[in-house]
N, C-alpha and C positions, 0 to 999 in steps of 0.2 A: 121645916123651912129654914135650914141652916144657910147662912150667907156664904157665898164663895165668889171668886173672881169671875167676871163675865156674867153674873147672875142677872137676868132681865128684870127681876123684881127688886133690885137694889134701890132704885129710885123711889118706888112706892113705899118701901119700908121706912123711909125717913118720916113719913106722915101717917103710915098705917102699918102696924106690926102683925096683922093677921089677915088671911085671905078675905074674910067677910068684910072687914073694914076697907080693905083695898078695893074691893069691887064697888064700894060706894063712892070712890073718888071720881071727880070729874076730870075731863081732859085738861082743863086749865090747872087743876090741882096737881095732876101728875106732871105737867110741864114745869110747874113752879118747883117741883121737887128734884128736877134734873140738875146735874152739876153745873156750876156757873160757867165752866169752860165749854159747855155744849154749844154747838152752832145753832143759831136761832132757827135756821131753815130745817134743822133736824128735830126740833122740839116737838112739833105737831105730829110728825110721823112716829117718833119714838113713843110719845104718850099714847097714841092710838094703838100701837103694837102692844104696849104693856097692858092697856085696858082689855084688849082681846085675850091676852094670856091669862090675866086674872079672872076672866069670865069662863075660862076653860075648866073642864072637869079634873084636869091633872093637878090642880092646886088643892083639891079636897083631901083632907087627911082622915086618918082612921077614927079619931076620937077628939072630943072637946078638950080632954086633958093634954093630948099631944099638941093641939093648937096652942093652948095656954103656955105649955112649957117652952115650945119653940118661939113663941112671941116674946116671952120674958128673955130668952137668950138673945134674940135679935135686938131687943131694946137695949140690953147691956152692951152688946157689940157696937151698936150705933153710938151710944153714949161715950164709949171708949174711943172710937174713931174720931168723934167730934172734939174730944179733949186733945187727942194727938194733933189734929189739924190746927187747933188753937195754939198749942205749944210751938208747932212748926212756924206758924205765922209770926209769933212773938220772936222766935230765933231769927227769922228772916229780916224782921224789922231791926233787930239789934245789929245783925250783920251789915245791913244796908247803911246804918248810921256810922258804924266803924269804918266801913269801906270808903264812904264818901269823905271821911276826914283825911284819907291818905293823899299825899301830894300828887300822886299819879292817877288818882281816880278819875279826874275830869278827862284825861287823855283816853283812858280805857273806855269810858262811857261814850266817847265821841265816835268810837268804831262801831260799824253796823253789826247787830246781833249780840252785843254785850249789854247786859243790864246789871243790877246790883249783885245778884247771887253768882251768876256765871262770870261776871267781871272779877269778883272777889276770888273765885276759884282760880282763874287764870293768873291773877296777880300773886296769890298766895303760893301757887306751885312754881311760878317763874322766878319769884324773888324780886326784890326792889333795889338790889345793888347795881348802880349804873355801870360798874366796871366788870360785871360778871360775864357779859357776852361781848367779846371784842367786835363782832359783826353779826349781821342778820343770819348768816349760815350757821354760826355756832348756836344761836338761839333755836333755830329750826332743828338742829341735830339733837338738842336737849329734849325737844318735844318728841322727836323720833319719826316725824312724818317724811322727812327727806330720805331717799334710799341711799344705800352704800354701794359704790362702784368698785369692783375689784378687777384689776387688769394685770395680766402677765403675758408678755409676748403678744401673740395674736388672740389670746383668750381675754374676753371681757364679760363680766357678769354684774348684773344689777340685782342686789338683794335687799330684802327688808331689814331695816335697822332694828336690832334686838335690844341694845343698851339704850334705854330711854326712860323718861318719866311717864309712866302709864297713866297716872292721874291727870297730868297735864295734857297728854295725848287725847284722853277722853274728853276733857273740857274743851280743847281746841276743836275737836270734831263736832261737838254740840254747838259750839260757837259758829262754826261754818254753816251748819244746818240752819241755825236761826238767821244768819246773814242772808240766806237765799230769799227770805221774805222781807228783809229790811233794806236790801241794797240792789238796785237794778244792775249795777256793775258786777256784783257777785253772781247774780242770776245769769247774766250773759256769759261770764267766765265758765260757770257750771254747764250751761247749754253748749258751749263750744266743745267742752270735753266730752259731753254725752254724744255730740255729733261725730266725734272721733271714736265712737264705740267703747268709751270708757264706762265702767259700771258706776252705779250711784255712789257706792262706797269710795271708789278710787277718785271720783270727781270731787266729792266732798272733802276727802283728805287732801287733795291738791289745793282746793280752795282754802283749807285751813292753813296750809303751808304758806300760801300767798298772804293771808291775813296776818300770820305771825311776822312775816317780813315787814309788812306795813306798820304793825305795832312797834317793831324795833326802830323803824325810821322815826315814827312820831315821838317815841320816848327819847331817842337820841337828840332830836331837834327841838324837843319840848314844844311840839305843835299839835293842835287838835286836828283830827281827821275830818275833812269836809268834802264829801264826794262830789257835791255840785261844783265846787271850785278847786278840786284837787289838781295839783300840777303833776306832770309825768314823773317828776322826781319823788313826790310823795307816794305815788302809787307803785313806785319801783320796789321790788322785793329784795334786792341786793345792792351792795355798795358799788359794784362795777358792772359794766355791760349796758346795753341799750334799755331805755325805759320799757316797762311792760305793765300797762294799765290792767285793771281788773276786767274791763270789758273789751 
């Protein structure tokens, strides 16, 4: 019974390392062993499915020695994984403490979709020199989400930007994806793009570009972002042109 990704028995193995012990688990016991990030409405169905699988004949192994050996292996793997999770939690706690001491942290955390870890990633990859980006467009160009337009005579091509900070581009994309559930305005902006037949990736990347512009404005003006009371200027993504709110 070696553990692997997507294994339906992974939850049961936290509390039972062998098929015989697993079959003795109650539904409530299996539900309690599920990851904390599991949705509550999926716990009962998931526990029931695992119980049915554990009761099937395919979990029977050839010998008691094989069961014992595999159980020992799984126990060691679980112990290692729990230790890794504990160390990750400690690192995240340390990162959160250091990040919140930064003078720009409050502004970053005021933006929808940013918390300690992701906020620290965006800050770390963007840098904190206030003179580094003369305008919002230069900040977006560094992220790499804004396209490159090449025009010559009657020819005009819009191409993907190659020179960019890939780590920051990844962090900003994740930021935008989180903002979809944290900001009604971000969700409306995303739905508007989807209604224009844009793919999910394109829509999220466009939202990330919008958020980078808002971040630039908030940092420049030393203002927290407040969606409920945001002015058109605060929602505006560039220094020139008509205001463009998220929604």
